[in-house]
VOPAGU-2260 file (C-alpha; in pm, 1 decimal, decimal comma):
REM VOPAGU-2260
SITE   aa  ch    i         X         Y         Z
SITE  MET   A    0     -34,2     -41,3     -21,9
SITE  PRO   A    1     216,7     216,5      87,7
SITE  GLN   A    2     375,2     172,2    -203,7
SITE  PHE   A    3     117,5     238,1    -440,5
SITE  PHE   A    4      97,0     590,1    -274,1
SITE  TYR   A    5     440,4     681,8    -343,8
SITE  ASN   A    6     432,4     613,4    -807,8
SITE  LYS   A    7     115,4     776,2    -725,6
SITE  ARG   A    8     302,5    1065,8    -581,3
SITE  LEU   A    9     531,3     988,8    -833,6
SITE  ILE   A   10     305,4    1036,2   -1143,0
SITE  VAL   A   11      88,2    1366,5    -965,6
SITE  LEU   A   12     459,8    1570,1    -992,2
SITE  LEU   A   13     555,5    1416,0   -1333,2
SITE  VAL   A   14     220,9    1519,9   -1481,4
SITE  CYS   A   15     265,9    1824,4   -1298,2
SITE  ILE   A   16     604,4    1951,7   -1413,5
SITE  ILE   A   17     505,2    1848,2   -1820,4
SITE  LEU   A   18     176,7    2023,3   -1718,8
SITE  LEU   A   19     417,2    2315,3   -1638,9
SITE  VAL   A   20     671,5    2286,6   -1946,8
SITE  ALA   A   21     381,2    2331,4   -2175,7
SITE  LEU   A   22     303,1    2607,6   -2031,7
SITE  ILE   A   23     618,5    2739,1   -2036,3
SITE  GLY   A   24     666,9    2655,1   -2368,1
SITE  PHE   A   25     308,2    2798,1   -2487,1
SITE  SER   A   26     358,0    3115,9   -2305,8
SITE  MET   A   27     660,7    3163,6   -2528,4
SITE  LYS   A   28     530,6    3128,4   -2759,9
SITE  ASP   A   29     453,4    3387,5   -3117,6
SITE  ARG   A   30     119,0    3465,9   -3010,0
SITE  SER   A   31     -68,8    3740,4   -3173,3
SITE  LYS   A   32    -392,3    3632,2   -2882,5
SITE  LEU   A   33    -372,4    3560,0   -2527,7
SITE  SER   A   34    -482,4    3277,7   -2355,0
SITE  TRP   A   35    -767,7    3326,6   -2145,6
SITE  PRO   A   36    -621,0    3282,5   -1833,8
SITE  GLU   A   37    -306,3    3493,5   -1916,7
SITE  GLN   A   38    -593,6    3756,1   -2007,7
SITE  VAL   A   39    -810,3    3741,0   -1636,0
SITE  LEU   A   40    -440,5    3759,4   -1447,7
SITE  LYS   A   41    -323,8    4069,8   -1689,1
SITE  ASP   A   42    -711,1    4224,0   -1632,4
SITE  THR   A   43    -678,3    4155,8   -1281,9
SITE  ILE   A   44    -368,2    4281,1   -1196,3
SITE  GLY   A   45    -399,8    4536,8   -1402,1
SITE  LEU   A   46    -735,8    4660,6   -1221,6
SITE  PHE   A   47    -588,0    4666,3    -879,4
SITE  GLN   A   48    -294,0    4886,4   -1064,6
SITE  SER   A   49    -564,4    5142,5   -1162,2
SITE  ILE   A   50    -729,1    5136,7    -853,6
SITE  LEU   A   51    -408,4    5173,7    -660,8
SITE  HIS   A   52    -226,3    5433,0    -873,3
SITE  GLN   A   53    -488,2    5736,7    -777,3
SITE  PRO   A   54    -432,0    5667,8    -438,0
SITE  ALA   A   55     -28,2    5682,0    -508,0
SITE  GLU   A   56     -40,0    5943,7    -692,0
SITE  TYR   A   57    -264,9    6176,5    -449,6
SITE  ALA   A   58      20,5    6046,9    -204,1
SITE  ALA   A   59     250,2    6178,2    -359,4
SITE  GLY   A   60     134,5    6479,5    -462,7
SITE  PHE   A   61      11,9    6585,4    -115,9
SITE  PHE   A   62     445,8    6543,4     -23,1
SITE  GLU   A   63     528,6    6663,9    -260,9
SITE  ASN   A   64     328,5    6987,7    -230,9
SITE  ILE   A   65     447,9    6972,2     109,2
SITE  SER   A   66     806,2    7018,0      53,7
SITE  GLU   A   67     677,4    7270,0    -237,8
SITE  LEU   A   68     518,0    7453,1      21,3
SITE  LYS   A   69     851,6    7468,6     228,0
SITE  THR   A   70    1078,2    7564,6      -7,8
SITE  THR   A   71     816,4    7915,3     -57,6
SITE  PHE   A   72     788,5    7959,8     321,9
SITE  GLU   A   73    1172,6    7978,1     341,9
SITE  GLU   A   74    1147,2    8166,3     -18,7
SITE  ASN   A   75     895,0    8359,3      99,9
SITE  ARG   A   76    1092,1    8469,9     461,9
SITE  LEU   A   77    1405,8    8586,0     274,2
SITE  LEU   A   78    1182,7    8817,9      12,7
SITE  LYS   A   79    1065,5    9024,3     326,6
SITE  ALA   A   80    1399,1    9089,6     459,8
SITE  ARG   A   81    1552,4    9217,6     133,4
SITE  LEU   A   82    1168,5    9384,5     111,8
SITE  ASP   A   83    1215,4    9524,2     463,5
SITE  GLU   A   84    1587,8    9588,0     404,6
SITE  TYR   A   85    1449,8    9789,9      60,3
SITE  VAL   A   86    1187,4    9978,0     243,4
SITE  GLU   A   87    1496,0   10074,4     540,0
SITE  LEU   A   88    1733,9   10172,2     291,4
SITE  ASN   A   89    1458,5   10402,3      35,3
SITE  ALA   A   90    1360,1   10510,0     346,6
SITE  ARG   A   91    1697,9   10651,5     414,1
SITE  VAL   A   92    1788,1   10811,3      28,6
SITE  LEU   A   93    1475,4   10962,1      81,4
SITE  GLU   A   94    1593,6   11169,6     444,6
SITE  LEU   A   95    1894,1   11177,4     261,2
SITE  GLU   A   96    1762,1   11365,8     -12,4
SITE  LYS   A   97    1556,5   11598,1     203,2
SITE  GLU   A   98    1893,2   11659,2     361,1
SITE  ASN   A   99    2026,8   11786,5      21,2
SITE  GLU   A  100    1745,2   11992,9     -34,7
SITE  ARG   A  101    1776,7   12201,2     363,0
SITE  LEU   A  102    2117,3   12249,5     306,2
SITE  ARG   A  103    2089,1   12361,2     -45,7
SITE  ALA   A  104    1794,9   12565,3      35,9
SITE  ILE   A  105    2042,1   12764,9     327,1
SITE  LEU   A  106    2312,5   12804,0     108,1
SITE  GLY   A  107    2144,8   12979,9    -159,6
SITE  LYS   A  108    2266,7   12710,4    -354,0
SITE  LYS   A  109    2037,3   12549,4    -668,5
SITE  GLU   A  110    2328,5   12338,2    -816,7
SITE  SER   A  111    2509,9   12130,1    -784,8
SITE  LEU   A  112    2866,0   11981,5    -923,4
SITE  ARG   A  113    2684,9   11677,1    -966,1
SITE  ASP   A  114    2454,7   11782,4   -1116,2
SITE  TYR   A  115    2474,5   11580,9   -1514,2
SITE  LYS   A  116    2222,4   11389,0   -1742,9
SITE  LEU   A  117    2329,7   11121,5   -1959,7
SITE  ILE   A  118    2338,8   11085,0   -2363,9
SITE  GLN   A  119    2362,8   10755,0   -2490,7
SITE  ALA   A  120    2557,2   10631,9   -2763,0
SITE  ASN   A  121    2741,4   10298,8   -2935,6
SITE  VAL   A  122    3080,0   10246,8   -3014,6
SITE  ILE   A  123    3087,6   10258,2   -3446,5
SITE  ALA   A  124    3482,9   10190,3   -3501,7
SITE  ARG   A  125    3810,9   10181,2   -3401,6
SITE  ASN   A  126    4157,2   10221,7   -3504,4
SITE  PRO   A  127    4419,9    9907,3   -3389,5
SITE  ASP   A  128    4663,3   10158,2   -3416,0
SITE  TYR   A  129    4446,5   10365,8   -3175,3
SITE  TRP   A  130    4318,5   10143,1   -2931,2
SITE  HIS   A  131    4479,5   10293,0   -2599,6
SITE  GLU   A  132    4318,2   10633,1   -2708,8
SITE  LEU   A  133    4064,7   10618,8   -2965,6
SITE  ILE   A  134    3690,1   10509,5   -2971,9
SITE  PHE   A  135    3506,8   10659,4   -3222,5
SITE  ILE   A  136    3098,3   10703,5   -3130,4
SITE  ASN   A  137    2737,4   10795,1   -3304,6
SITE  LYS   A  138    2666,3   11074,0   -3131,5
SITE  GLY   A  139    2775,2   11441,7   -3203,7
SITE  GLU   A  140    2667,6   11787,9   -3207,0
SITE  GLN   A  141    2284,4   11755,9   -3304,6
SITE  HIS   A  142    2253,1   11499,8   -3036,1
SITE  GLY   A  143    2421,2   11777,2   -2759,2
SITE  VAL   A  144    2737,0   11662,3   -2763,1
SITE  LYS   A  145    3026,2   11925,2   -2669,6
SITE  LYS   A  146    3396,8   11874,2   -2705,2
SITE  ASN   A  147    3547,5   11817,1   -2319,8
SITE  MET   A  148    3221,8   11654,1   -2187,9
SITE  ALA   A  149    3301,0   11309,3   -2006,4
SITE  VAL   A  150    3227,2   10945,1   -2127,8
SITE  ILE   A  151    3137,1   10703,9   -1893,7
SITE  THR   A  152    3041,4   10340,4   -1907,6
SITE  SER   A  153    2801,9   10153,9   -1686,0
SITE  GLU   A  154    3171,8   10057,6   -1474,1
SITE  GLY   A  155    3312,7   10425,5   -1478,9
SITE  MET   A  156    3498,8   10672,7   -1633,7
SITE  ILE   A  157    3638,2   10537,0   -2003,4
SITE  GLY   A  158    3743,5   10918,9   -2137,5
SITE  LYS   A  159    3647,3   11265,8   -2242,7
SITE  ILE   A  160    3492,7   11368,8   -2555,6
SITE  LYS   A  161    3803,8   11466,6   -2758,7
SITE  GLN   A  162    3647,1   11586,5   -3134,2
SITE  VAL   A  163    3276,6   11619,4   -3286,5
SITE  SER   A  164    3117,6   11689,3   -3576,0
SITE  GLN   A  165    2734,9   11694,9   -3694,3
SITE  PHE   A  166    2621,4   11334,3   -3634,3
SITE  THR   A  167    2949,0   11154,7   -3507,4
SITE  SER   A  168    3239,0   11221,0   -3198,9
SITE  THR   A  169    3567,4   11034,8   -3138,7
SITE  VAL   A  170    3650,3   10994,6   -2737,6
SITE  GLN   A  171    4010,9   11004,2   -2629,9
SITE  LEU   A  172    4043,7   10738,3   -2334,0
SITE  LEU   A  173    4217,5   10785,6   -2014,0
SITE  SER   A  174    4467,4   10593,8   -2127,9
SITE  ALA   A  175    4579,6   10822,3   -2458,1
SITE  VAL   A  176    4893,9   10909,3   -2399,3
SITE  ASP   A  177    4854,3   11270,6   -2394,9
SITE  ARG   A  178    4974,2   11550,8   -2156,5
SITE  THR   A  179    4686,4   11755,1   -2192,2
SITE  ASN   A  180    4464,7   11448,9   -2067,9
SITE  ARG   A  181    4434,5   11516,1   -1748,4
SITE  ILE   A  182    4193,8   11512,5   -1473,2
SITE  SER   A  183    4124,5   11669,9   -1089,5
SITE  ALA   A  184    4015,9   11369,6    -840,9
SITE  VAL   A  185    3973,2   11305,2    -503,5
SITE  VAL   A  186    3987,0   10992,8    -231,8
SITE  LYS   A  187    3668,6   11058,6     -20,9
SITE  GLY   A  188    3777,7   11033,1     298,3
SITE  ASN   A  189    3788,9   11185,0     653,4
SITE  ALA   A  190    3990,0   11449,5     474,6
SITE  ASP   A  191    3945,9   11453,4      81,8
SITE  ILE   A  192    4248,8   11400,5     -74,5
SITE  PHE   A  193    4315,9   11531,5    -418,4
SITE  GLY   A  194    4521,5   11523,7    -776,3
SITE  LEU   A  195    4568,6   11505,6   -1109,5
SITE  ILE   A  196    4467,3   11182,7   -1312,0
SITE  GLU   A  197    4719,4   11163,1   -1598,3
SITE  GLY   A  198    4917,5   10959,7   -1732,5
SITE  TYR   A  199    4892,9   10559,0   -1821,1
SITE  ASP   A  200    5145,0   10288,4   -1748,0
SITE  GLU   A  201    5073,7   10001,8   -2002,6
SITE  LYS   A  202    5288,3    9742,7   -1749,9
SITE  LYS   A  203    5062,7    9819,1   -1446,6
SITE  GLY   A  204    4718,3    9905,0   -1618,1
SITE  ALA   A  205    4684,5   10145,1   -1493,5
SITE  LEU   A  206    4658,9   10578,5   -1436,7
SITE  LEU   A  207    4855,7   10761,6   -1243,1
SITE  PHE   A  208    4703,1   11007,4    -965,7
SITE  LYS   A  209    4965,7   11236,9    -997,5
SITE  ARG   A  210    5061,5   11555,3    -767,2
SITE  ILE   A  211    4926,7   11432,5    -419,8
SITE  PRO   A  212    5115,0   11667,7    -112,2
SITE  TYR   A  213    5309,3   11508,6     131,6
SITE  ASP   A  214    5143,5   11678,1     434,2
SITE  VAL   A  215    4818,3   11510,5     373,7
SITE  LYS   A  216    4619,5   11438,8     632,8
SITE  ILE   A  217    4553,1   11106,0     633,1
SITE  ASN   A  218    4803,6   10904,6     358,6
SITE  LEU   A  219    4662,2   10682,0      61,0
SITE  GLN   A  220    4584,1   10366,2      61,4
SITE  GLU   A  221    4571,1   10079,3    -167,6
SITE  LYS   A  222    4179,0   10016,9    -223,7
SITE  GLN   A  223    4044,2   10360,5    -238,2
SITE  THR   A  224    3825,0   10547,1    -452,5
SITE  VAL   A  225    3891,6   10772,1    -686,2
SITE  VAL   A  226    3650,1   10980,6    -844,2
SITE  THR   A  227    3595,7   11352,0    -997,8
SITE  SER   A  228    3611,6   11649,2    -810,6
SITE  GLY   A  229    3446,6   11831,6   -1018,3
SITE  LEU   A  230    3655,6   12104,0    -955,5
SITE  GLY   A  231    3859,2   12093,8   -1260,1
SITE  GLY   A  232    3509,0   12277,7   -1409,3
SITE  VAL   A  233    3473,6   12003,4   -1744,2
SITE  PHE   A  234    3390,2   11739,3   -1544,6
SITE  PRO   A  235    3062,0   11666,7   -1308,0
SITE  SER   A  236    3225,2   11542,1    -979,5
SITE  GLY   A  237    3136,5   11146,5    -833,2
SITE  LEU   A  238    3197,2   11018,0   -1144,0
SITE  VAL   A  239    3460,6   10695,4   -1077,2
SITE  ILE   A  240    3778,9   10687,7   -1216,7
SITE  GLY   A  241    3893,4   10388,1   -1049,3
SITE  GLU   A  242    4116,6   10187,9    -751,5
SITE  ILE   A  243    4438,2   10273,7    -634,8
SITE  ILE   A  244    4718,4    9956,0    -616,0
SITE  GLU   A  245    4984,5   10135,8    -514,5
SITE  VAL   A  246    5148,6   10443,4    -374,1
SITE  VAL   A  247    5489,5   10628,8    -434,7
SITE  PRO   A  248    5702,2   10892,8    -417,8
SITE  ASP   A  249    5701,0   11064,5    -743,7
SITE  GLU   A  250    6021,1   11186,7    -917,3
SITE  TYR   A  251    6158,7   11437,6    -741,1
SITE  GLY   A  252    6023,6   11294,0    -425,6
SITE  LEU   A  253    5803,9   11642,7    -329,9
SITE  THR   A  254    5500,3   11465,9    -372,4
SITE  GLN   A  255    5281,6   11135,7    -388,1
SITE  MET   A  256    5186,5   10965,6    -669,7
SITE  ALA   A  257    4958,6   10682,3    -707,4
SITE  TYR   A  258    4892,6   10382,7    -951,1
SITE  VAL   A  259    4545,9   10333,5    -987,8
SITE  LYS   A  260    4331,6   10041,7   -1175,5
SITE  PRO   A  261    4004,1   10226,2   -1333,4
SITE  SER   A  262    3670,7   10058,7   -1297,9
SITE  ALA   A  263    3628,4   10060,5   -1614,4
SITE  ASN   A  264    3735,0    9802,4   -1889,1
SITE  PHE   A  265    3860,4    9963,9   -2197,0
SITE  PHE   A  266    3953,0    9730,6   -2418,5
SITE  ASP   A  267    3607,0    9594,2   -2523,2
SITE  ILE   A  268    3347,8    9868,6   -2515,6
SITE  ASP   A  269    3055,4    9873,3   -2701,4
SITE  HIS   A  270    2783,7   10068,1   -2478,0
SITE  LEU   A  271    2798,0   10383,4   -2344,1
SITE  MET   A  272    2658,7   10784,6   -2233,5
SITE  ILE   A  273    2765,2   11065,6   -2277,5
SITE  VAL   A  274    2720,4   11256,8   -2022,4
SITE  GLU   A  275    2590,9   11685,0   -1946,0
SITE  ARG   A  276    2738,2   11865,3   -1753,4
SITE  LEU   A  277    2481,1   12158,7   -1551,5
SITE  SER   A  278    2625,3   12362,0   -1375,9
SITE  THR   A  279    2779,8   12642,5   -1477,9
SITE  THR   A  280    3144,5   12750,4   -1373,6
SITE  PRO   A  281    3314,5   13100,6   -1492,3
SITE  ASP   A  282    3583,6   13093,8   -1717,2
SITE  THR   A  283    3468,1   12721,4   -1879,8
SITE  GLU   A  284    3744,8   12856,3   -2158,4
SITE  LEU   A  285    4021,0   12858,4   -1869,8
SITE  LEU   A  286    3925,2   12552,8   -1689,4
SITE  GLU   A  287    3895,6   12384,1   -1980,3
SITE  GLN   A  288    4258,6   12421,8   -2035,6
SITE  MET   A  289    4346,4   12306,1   -1669,5
SITE  GLU   A  290    4180,3   12016,5   -1715,9
SITE  GLY   A  291    4161,6   11806,2   -1996,5
SITE  GLY   A  292    4178,1   12105,4   -2261,6
SITE  ILE   A  293    4313,2   12111,1   -2558,3
């Protein structure tokens, strides 16, 4: 009896193996249509997937929304902080403007050395032989351009108007070698330090800030900013020229001289602005000869 049951189980096992192999072979066969058990199984799995997909998608979207909400909250906090800084800065600017107006009223002064308006212009030509000296622009006398007006970019001052025609002008760069190419400049601080920008050191790539007295109360230091003083009568004050990189005695040992790295890039200029000074000055012709004149 036990031998019979053992043989019966063996037969059943063999039949199952044969059926499994047959099913595997049948499923691997290249068919255009699935069998009904496969269709039932596939449809059942698809039904469960469609039922579970929507809640899973909602859950994933929920957690994603939470993450985005945290990010938005942090960005909102930073923007509020920046807005507070802006409001504070704007209030300070308004306060300074009012104070400036009051001081002008007290002094009876309606004009300032800083007053000027800008004329936009583009570079139309540049001679390789005079790359460090001259550029040609598309604005002239018909646009309000006059000789010796300052020329700047968004970074700082680059030169002055040298020649003017009706519709074009020639700009002389600060790096041009010309004994009359000079600017009255100042280093602002507790005590202003005045001098003249005249000359350019091509090796250092720096302007020469000369005629600085030795007896100034505060010595010149590196990284101080040099701007136009406005005292020459031609250029308005406050135009950024550059930053001091080195201070040395002049060749005669009587005054100091500083090397100033220009704020503007003299070699890559496309767009620029011509500065028209609004405040009036006496004896303009003489002052032009003193600062940037012919």
